[in-house]
N, C-alpha and C positions, 0 to 999 in steps of 0.2 A: 419423471418427466425425462424422456428421450429428445434428447436435442440432434437434427436432421444433419448432416454429413455438414455443411458452409457454417452452421453456427456451432459445428462442437468444433471443425478445426481453428475456426476462429476464437473461440474461447480459452484454448488449450495455445494456441500464439499466445495471448493476453497474460494466462497464468504461467506461462514460461518466461515472458519479459517481467510481470512484478514480481515472481519468483527470485529471479534472476538479479533484478538489482536493488529485491531487500539483502538476499545472500551477500551479494559482493559488498554490501555498504559495513555486513558484520564483523568483516577480519577488521575494520577500521574502530568499531563501537568496543570490542572484545579487545583489542588488545593496545588500546587507550591512545591512539594517534593523535597527535595535537590536534589535528582540526575538529575533532570530535570533543576532546578536553575542551578545548576552546566554546565549542556550541553550547555544550552541557553545563559549563561555567558562567555564560552568557546567561543562558536560562535560569540559574539556581539550580541546576539538579545534577551538579558533578559529585558523585560517579553514580549514585543510584538511576538516575534516571537514563544516563549513559547504557550502561547495565539493563533495565528494566524495559526499556525503548529494544535493545537489543534481542532480547528472550522473547517479546511480545512480534518482532518481524520474524524470529528463527519462527516461532509457532505459525505465523500467517503464511509464512513460503512455504510449509511444510505440508498443511493443512490443501495451499493451493494443489499442491501435489500429489494429492490421494483424492481419487475421482468422489468418494462419497461426501467429503467434506468442501470440497471446491467453494460453495458459496458462502459456508460460514467463513475461510480462509479470506475471501474477496471483503468480505463485509467487515475482519477484521483487519486486512491492509487500510483498506479504505477510512477505519478509524483513525489507526495509529498515523496514516499519514496526514490526514486531516490537521492535525495536532502539528506536522513539522511545516505544512503549511501555512498556518496562524502564526506558528512562533518564527517563520523566517517574515512574514508580513507585517508583524508586530514587535519583533527585538532585535531579530538579526540581520534583518535584509536581505535583498534578495544574492548579494553576493556575501559571499563569506572567505575573509582571508584571501582576496583575490582568486577566485573558483572560477571567474566571470559568470556567476551564474549556475553552473553546474547542479550543484545538491539542490538548487530551487527548483530548476527544470527537471532533473530525475525525479523529485517526490509530485509534481505535476503528471509527469508520464504516469506513473502509479496511482492516482489519484485516478485520470482517465482508461487507463486499461483495469482499474480493479471496480470502477463503475460500468466501465462496457460488459466484464465478464457477469456482472447483477444481472447487468440487462438482458444478454444472452442467455442467462440462466433464470428467470426472472419467476418461470413455473415453479421451481423448486423451490422458491422463498413463497409459503403459503398467501401470507396477511398483502407481502407486495404484489405477488400476481393476482389476488382477487380486486387488488385496488388499479391497478394496471388496464385490468380487463375490463373494469367497470366504468373507467373514465380512457377510454381510447386515445393512444397518442395519433391517432387520422386527423 
């Protein structure tokens, strides 16, 4: 299903936001920045969780930038960022090492933008598209 111009542009804007945030945080995960090491040590997943989540985020970002795999990238980013949000709410707290909640709010932005991509491209997800069509949101 091809999106019309406005939803297509909105989707691309959201895709670039999500991919940009995910790619930006990779530097810190892959270089073992102190904040990333602290986070994954607190979660009991250092270094495997840090590197593993970085690899998943890299894959999600790349999928979001390739037109044929956008919905898969959005689903993957939504999944990985849900884990980050749950970690913040249960173990880490909103603010991590005095960041003023920046990482948490970036995670929320990725969550909302990924959900927006999936909503705009719901017709590309057969089961979700059928369910939403039969359960009108209006």
